[in-house]
ZAMARGU-4260 file (C-alpha; in steps of 0.2 Angstrom, whole numbers, plus 5000, padded with zeros to 4 digits):
<rodrens>
0) 5001/5001/5000 | 5014/5012/5004 | 5021/5009/4987 | 5006/5015/4978 | 5005/5029/4989
5) 5025/5034/4984 | 5017/5031/4966 | 5002/5043/4966 | 5012/5056/4974 | 5027/5054/4964
10) 5014/5056/4947 | 5005/5072/4955 | 5022/5081/4957 | 5027/5076/4940 | 5010/5082/4935
15) 5012/5099/4945 | 5033/5103/4937 | 5024/5101/4919 | 5011/5113/4924 | 5025/5125/4930
20) 5033/5121/4916 | 5017/5127/4904 | 5015/5140/4913 | 5035/5148/4911 | 5032/5143/4891
25) 5015/5153/4892 | 5025/5168/4901 | 5038/5167/4886 | 5025/5175/4875 | 5019/5193/4880
30) 5005/5204/4879 | 5017/5219/4876 | 5023/5215/4858 | 5010/5220/4846 | 5013/5212/4827
35) 5013/5225/4815 | 5021/5217/4799 | 5026/5200/4794 | 5034/5190/4778 | 5031/5173/4777
40) 5041/5171/4762 | 5055/5183/4761 | 5069/5187/4774 | 5067/5205/4782 | 5083/5215/4793
45) 5080/5233/4794 | 5066/5244/4798 | 5061/5262/4796 | 5049/5273/4803 | 5042/5289/4809
50) 5026/5297/4816 | 5013/5293/4804 | 5021/5286/4789 | 5021/5270/4782 | 5034/5256/4788
55) 5048/5253/4779 | 5058/5235/4776 | 5071/5231/4767 | 5076/5212/4762 | 5096/5208/4760
60) 5101/5199/4746 | 5105/5184/4754 | 5097/5167/4746 | 5089/5164/4731 | 5071/5168/4739
65) 5071/5185/4735 | 5058/5200/4728 | 5063/5217/4732 | 5075/5226/4743 | 5065/5238/4750
70) 5045/5242/4751 | 5034/5250/4761 | 5019/5243/4771 | 5002/5252/4772 | 4986/5243/4775
75) 4979/5247/4758 | 4987/5242/4744 | 4999/5235/4756 | 5016/5229/4751 | 5023/5243/4738
80) 5041/5243/4730 | 5052/5257/4736 | 5053/5267/4727 | 5047/5261/4712 | 5050/5243/4703
85) 5064/5250/4694 | 5076/5253/4707 | 5073/5234/4713 | 5077/5226/4696 | 5095/5225/4699
90) 5101/5206/4691 | 5119/5201/4692 | 5132/5209/4682 | 5123/5224/4679 | 5130/5240/4686
95) 5124/5242/4706 | 5127/5261/4707 | 5108/5268/4702 | 5097/5253/4708 | 5096/5240/4726
100) 5109/5227/4725 | 5108/5221/4743 | 5100/5233/4756 | 5105/5231/4774 | 5098/5245/4783
105) 5085/5259/4781 | 5085/5273/4793 | 5073/5290/4798 | 5085/5303/4806 | 5078/5315/4816
110) 5074/5328/4802 | 5062/5315/4795 | 5075/5313/4780 | 5073/5293/4773 | 5093/5284/4771
115) 5093/5268/4764 | 5111/5259/4766 | 5117/5246/4751 | 5132/5235/4754 | 5129/5227/4737
120) 5135/5211/4743 | 5126/5196/4739 | 5127/5183/4751 | 5139/5193/4760 | 5149/5187/4747
125) 5161/5203/4739 | 5154/5219/4732 | 5144/5219/4713 | 5145/5229/4702 | 5152/5246/4712
130) 5135/5247/4723 | 5140/5250/4738 | 5132/5265/4743 | 5123/5275/4757 | 5105/5285/4748
135) 5097/5300/4754 | 5080/5298/4746 | 5068/5313/4744 | 5050/5309/4751 | 5041/5319/4742
140) 5048/5316/4723 | 5053/5295/4730 | 5066/5300/4719 | 5086/5299/4726 | 5093/5315/4731
145) 5112/5309/4734 | 5120/5294/4731 | 5139/5293/4743 | 5147/5279/4737 | 5159/5267/4747
150) 5168/5260/4731 | 5184/5273/4738 | 5187/5268/4755 | 5182/5251/4756 | 5188/5232/4749
155) 5178/5223/4739 | 5177/5209/4754 | 5165/5224/4765 | 5151/5224/4771 | 5144/5242/4779
160) 5130/5236/4788 | 5122/5250/4799 | 5120/5270/4799 | 5117/5286/4811 | 5116/5303/4805
165) 5122/5317/4815 | 5109/5331/4806 | 5114/5346/4817 | 5131/5345/4811 | 5128/5334/4794
170) 5140/5319/4796 | 5133/5301/4795 | 5142/5284/4805 | 5143/5269/4799 | 5149/5252/4805
175) 5156/5239/4792 | 5153/5221/4799 | 5165/5210/4790 | 5181/5221/4790 | 5175/5229/4805
180) 5176/5249/4808 | 5169/5263/4808 | 5166/5274/4790 | 5163/5293/4794 | 5155/5303/4778
185) 5155/5321/4777 | 5139/5323/4770 | 5141/5342/4763 | 5159/5338/4757 | 5155/5319/4753
190) 5172/5317/4759 | 5175/5298/4769 | 5187/5291/4780 | 5186/5274/4789 | 5192/5271/4807
195) 5199/5258/4817 | 5200/5244/4806 | 5210/5236/4815 | 5206/5241/4832 | 5201/5228/4844
200) 5184/5237/4848 | 5179/5234/4829 | 5182/5215/4831 | 5173/5201/4836 | 5181/5194/4855
205) 5189/5177/4846 | 5187/5169/4864 | 5169/5174/4866 | 5156/5158/4860 | 5138/5164/4853
210) 5130/5150/4860 | 5111/5153/4854 | 5098/5139/4855 | 5108/5127/4865 | 5123/5127/4850
215) 5139/5137/4845 | 5132/5149/4831 | 5143/5138/4817 | 5148/5143/4798 | 5155/5130/4785
220) 5161/5122/4802 | 5169/5138/4812 | 5162/5148/4822 | 5151/5162/4816 | 5160/5179/4818
225) 5152/5195/4815 | 5163/5213/4817 | 5155/5228/4821 | 5138/5229/4817 | 5125/5240/4830
230) 5128/5258/4829 | 5118/5271/4841 | 5122/5291/4841 | 5116/5300/4856 | 5103/5312/4853
235) 5116/5329/4856 | 5125/5317/4845 | 5141/5319/4855 | 5145/5300/4858 | 5144/5284/4843
240) 5140/5269/4854 | 5145/5254/4844 | 5148/5235/4846 | 5152/5218/4838 | 5137/5208/4834
245) 5144/5190/4843 | 5151/5197/4859 | 5144/5206/4873 | 5157/5219/4873 | 5150/5239/4869
250) 5160/5252/4866 | 5160/5272/4863 | 5168/5285/4855 | 5165/5305/4855 | 5160/5309/4840
255) 5171/5327/4838 | 5187/5314/4835 | 5177/5303/4822 | 5176/5321/4813 | 5196/5326/4813
260) 5202/5320/4799 | 5220/5326/4805 | 5222/5312/4818 | 5227/5295/4814 | 5222/5278/4816
265) 5232/5275/4832 | 5228/5290/4839 | 5209/5288/4836 | 5212/5272/4845 | 5217/5278/4863
270) 5200/5290/4861 | 5189/5273/4863 | 5179/5270/4879 | 5178/5251/4884 | 5160/5250/4892
275) 5162/5232/4897 | 5151/5217/4897 | 5133/5218/4893 | 5124/5208/4880 | 5128/5203/4863
280) 5114/5211/4850 | 5112/5215/4830 | 5105/5234/4831 | 5104/5248/4843 | 5094/5264/4847
285) 5094/5277/4859 | 5078/5287/4861 | 5076/5307/4866 | 5083/5304/4884 | 5099/5293/4882
290) 5090/5275/4884 | 5100/5263/4874 | 5089/5249/4867 | 5095/5232/4858 | 5090/5216/4857
295) 5098/5199/4865 | 5098/5184/4853 | 5104/5173/4862 | 5092/5174/4878 | 5078/5182/4866
300) 5075/5198/4875 | 5075/5215/4873 | 5087/5227/4884 | 5088/5246/4892 | 5105/5253/4898
305) 5101/5268/4903 | 5113/5284/4904 | 5121/5276/4918 | 5126/5261/4911 | 5112/5250/4920
310) 5107/5236/4910 | 5087/5230/4914 | 5073/5216/4903 | 5062/5226/4895 | 5056/5209/4890
315) 5056/5192/4884 | 5048/5182/4872 | 5049/5168/4861 | 5046/5176/4848 | 5060/5188/4848
320) 5070/5175/4835 | 5085/5187/4833 | 5078/5205/4834 | 5090/5215/4823 | 5086/5230/4819
325) 5073/5246/4829 | 5065/5263/4823 | 5054/5272/4837 | 5040/5282/4832 | 5021/5288/4838
330) 5028/5281/4857 | 5033/5265/4851 | 5050/5254/4848 | 5046/5246/4831 | 5060/5229/4830
335) 5063/5216/4817 | 5066/5199/4817 | 5078/5192/4805 | 5079/5174/4813 | 5096/5174/4807
340) 5099/5159/4816 | 5090/5149/4808 | 5096/5151/4791 | 5103/5137/4783 | 5121/5142/4782
345) 5121/5141/4800 | 5113/5122/4802 | 5121/5114/4790 | 5112/5116/4774 | 5095/5113/4783
350) 5082/5127/4783 | 5076/5130/4803 | 5063/5143/4801 | 5048/5138/4806 | 5036/5155/4807
355) 5036/5170/4797 | 5051/5185/4798 | 5043/5196/4807 | 5040/5216/4815 | 5035/5220/4832
360) 5030/5235/4843 | 5030/5239/4861 | 5024/5255/4870 | 5037/5267/4878
</rodrens>
């Protein structure tokens, strides 16, 4: 009889444990996340949003499953190629200066100007058609205002990844995520400089194991490493924050140094501030109060770092499958989820994706 009671008690404990596990899984899906866009077919990365304007979404040419580089999403008629079909019609072998080749990110600056960043390196390989460029759009006419080509300052193997613009000083700051480095553009003169390309702050720590979904992120039998990627400009434009993707370090530098063409690269390295260990992230963004937001793909989280460098978890949710890029508009933080860790090249050729690529928003 005692043995029977023992098994009944054991079964009860097992049931309770399962119920607790189910409850934990339910809690992992938060009502704070609101779905605003999804795509069941094409992999997205970057987003741009400003108040009372359509959501801009861009798609890198990372596989043969590809249609448009940049779209705007409105309730009706829905998806529209931006700025038109022709700009999205590039084909291998064609010049890439006047068409989208492989767009990685899009961004609205504080003046409401839309910028499109095209590293022009399909499949993350080499730049095609001399098309690596930053493009300033004219929203009213849906035409190109000005193109800033990177072909004079980056090698063909480069992948220019993300951008922030200081409207007051008319400078753009960009990360290069393959070789590493910070690119600075004088938007008036067009003069450019690539800084810190050999500095440790733009390189992923080789000792850091990027564990996600229970295993190290691997590509072609080696640990996958992404260098300087996430970038954010403080509201006053005084500091540029940046970090490699595949480690948890965060760095910053005063923008006054980055705009000083007279400094040497060695001098610039001495100006970098190492802020310590936080979390891995892809993109980053500041709000007007100086709070820094970024994702933590390894743990399906969104994080907030206040001006005193205190980090807190905003939300942890199983739908945040590689939170990638961010925009702040209408009182919301917009988040794209690119599911990079589920791509075939990081899973021995197997596509692990089971849900659409998505854009969410949450109230700030």
